[in-house]
C-alpha positions as CSV (number, residue, x, y, z in Angstrom):
1,M,-21.8,-10.7,28.9
2,T,-22.2,-9.3,32.3
3,E,-25.4,-7.5,33.6
4,G,-24.9,-4.0,35.1
5,V,-21.9,-3.2,33.0
6,V,-20.9,-2.7,29.4
7,S,-18.1,-5.1,28.5
8,V,-15.5,-3.9,26.1
9,L,-13.1,-5.9,24.0
10,A,-10.5,-3.9,22.1
11,A,-7.9,-5.0,19.7
12,P,-5.6,-2.0,19.3
13,A,-3.3,-3.8,16.9
14,I,-4.1,-4.8,13.3
15,D,-3.8,-8.4,14.4
16,P,-6.8,-9.0,16.6
17,G,-5.0,-11.8,18.5
18,T,-2.3,-9.4,19.9
19,A,-2.5,-6.8,22.6
20,R,-6.2,-7.5,23.4
21,I,-7.8,-5.3,26.0
22,E,-10.8,-6.4,28.1
23,M,-12.5,-4.0,30.4
24,T,-15.9,-3.2,31.9
25,L,-17.4,0.2,32.0
26,P,-20.6,1.6,33.4
27,P,-23.7,1.9,31.1
28,G,-24.6,5.3,29.9
29,L,-21.3,6.2,28.2
30,T,-21.3,7.0,24.5
31,V,-19.4,4.9,22.0
32,A,-17.0,7.8,21.6
33,E,-16.3,7.8,25.3
34,I,-15.8,4.0,25.3
35,V,-13.4,4.1,22.3
36,A,-11.4,6.9,24.1
37,A,-11.2,4.7,27.2
38,A,-10.3,1.5,25.3
39,L,-7.7,3.3,23.1
40,P,-6.3,6.0,25.4
41,G,-3.3,6.9,23.3
42,A,-5.1,7.0,20.0
43,T,-5.0,10.1,18.0
44,P,-8.1,11.2,16.0
45,A,-6.3,9.9,12.9
46,D,-5.8,6.5,14.7
47,R,-9.5,6.4,15.5
48,D,-10.4,6.8,11.8
49,Y,-9.2,3.2,11.5
50,A,-11.3,1.9,14.4
51,R,-14.5,-0.1,13.8
52,V,-17.0,-0.6,16.6
53,T,-19.5,-3.4,16.8
54,L,-22.1,-3.8,19.5
55,V,-22.9,-7.5,20.3
56,S,-25.8,-8.8,22.4
57,E,-27.9,-12.0,22.6
58,H,-30.1,-10.3,20.0
59,G,-27.4,-9.9,17.4
60,S,-24.7,-7.4,16.4
61,A,-24.6,-4.0,14.8
62,M,-21.7,-2.0,13.5
63,I,-21.8,1.7,14.7
64,L,-20.6,4.2,12.2
65,P,-18.1,6.8,13.5
66,E,-20.5,9.7,12.9
67,R,-22.9,8.1,15.4
68,W,-20.3,7.4,18.1
69,H,-21.2,10.5,20.1
70,V,-24.9,9.7,20.3
71,V,-25.0,5.9,20.7
72,R,-25.0,4.6,24.3
73,P,-24.7,0.8,24.7
74,R,-27.1,-0.7,27.2
75,E,-25.9,-2.8,30.1
76,G,-25.0,-6.4,29.1
77,V,-23.8,-5.3,25.6
78,L,-20.3,-6.2,24.5
79,V,-18.6,-3.4,22.6
80,V,-15.9,-4.7,20.2
81,V,-13.4,-2.1,19.1
82,R,-11.0,-3.2,16.2
83,L,-8.5,-1.4,14.2
84,I,-8.5,-2.0,10.5
85,P,-5.6,-1.7,8.1
86,G,-5.1,1.8,6.5
87,K,-4.2,2.7,3.0
88,D,-0.5,1.8,3.5
89,A,-1.4,-1.7,4.7
90,L,-1.0,-3.2,1.2
91,R,2.4,-1.6,0.8
92,A,3.5,-3.0,4.2
93,I,2.3,-6.5,3.4
94,L,3.9,-6.5,-0.1
95,S,7.2,-5.3,1.4
96,V,7.2,-8.2,3.8
97,V,6.4,-10.7,1.0
98,V,9.1,-9.2,-1.2
99,S,11.7,-9.4,1.6
100,I,10.9,-13.1,2.2
101,A,11.1,-13.8,-1.5
102,A,14.4,-11.9,-1.8
103,V,16.0,-14.1,0.8
104,A,14.9,-17.3,-1.0
105,L,15.9,-15.9,-4.4
106,G,19.2,-14.7,-3.1
107,Q,20.1,-18.3,-2.2
108,V,18.8,-19.8,-5.5
109,W,20.5,-17.2,-7.7
110,A,23.8,-17.4,-5.7
111,A,23.9,-21.1,-6.4
112,G,23.0,-20.5,-10.0
113,L,26.0,-18.2,-10.3
114,G,28.3,-21.1,-9.2
115,F,28.7,-20.3,-5.5
116,T,28.7,-23.3,-3.2
117,A,26.3,-23.3,-0.2
118,G,28.1,-22.8,3.1
119,T,31.0,-20.8,1.7
120,T,31.7,-17.1,2.3
121,G,31.2,-16.3,-1.4
122,F,27.8,-17.9,-1.3
123,A,26.8,-15.9,1.8
124,V,28.0,-12.6,0.3
125,A,26.4,-13.3,-3.1
126,S,23.1,-14.4,-1.6
127,S,23.0,-11.4,0.8
128,L,23.8,-8.9,-2.0
129,I,21.1,-10.4,-4.2
130,G,18.7,-10.5,-1.2
131,M,19.2,-6.8,-0.5
132,G,19.0,-5.8,-4.2
133,V,15.7,-7.4,-5.0
134,P,13.6,-5.3,-2.5
135,L,15.6,-2.1,-3.6
136,I,14.8,-2.7,-7.3
137,G,11.2,-3.6,-6.5
138,G,10.8,-0.4,-4.4
139,V,12.2,1.7,-7.2
140,R,10.1,0.0,-9.9
141,F,6.8,-0.4,-8.0
142,G,7.0,2.3,-5.3
143,G,5.1,4.8,-7.4
144,I,2.3,2.4,-8.2
145,L,1.8,1.3,-4.6
146,S,1.9,4.8,-3.1
147,R,-1.1,6.1,-5.1
148,S,-4.4,6.2,-3.3
C-alpha cells in the first residue's frame, strides 16, 4: 500500500481474476466516488452488486452501500471493489452445467441408439440429443429457477 494515495483494486467481472483494474486516487474521496471512478460505466443497478472492503495493515472492513457516501478512506488504505453474482447467477451456472452434460449425454445416448462414432448418423443424433436436453430442462425447470 502506498502512502499519500488511496490504492484501488476493482474486479468489475464476477470472476475476480479477469478484467482487474488497479488505480490510485487522492485521499479524501468518499467510497461512492471511488466506486464511480473504478466502475465508470456501472449503472446504479450494477452497483447494487458491488461489495467494497477497506484493507490496511490494521485489518479489513466491509463498507455497506448505505455508508458509501460518508466513508472516506485514509491514505495508505487499499479499497477493494468486487462484483458479486446476482439472483440470476444460479440460473446461468446451471445452464452451463446442463449444456456441458447435454454434449456428453448426446454422445452416450447416440451410441446407445446404435450409431457408430465418427459417422454422420452419430454426429446428427448426438447433436439433436445434445440440443434437446437443455430445451427440455429449460421447460421443466425454468419456472423453478426463475422464482426469487
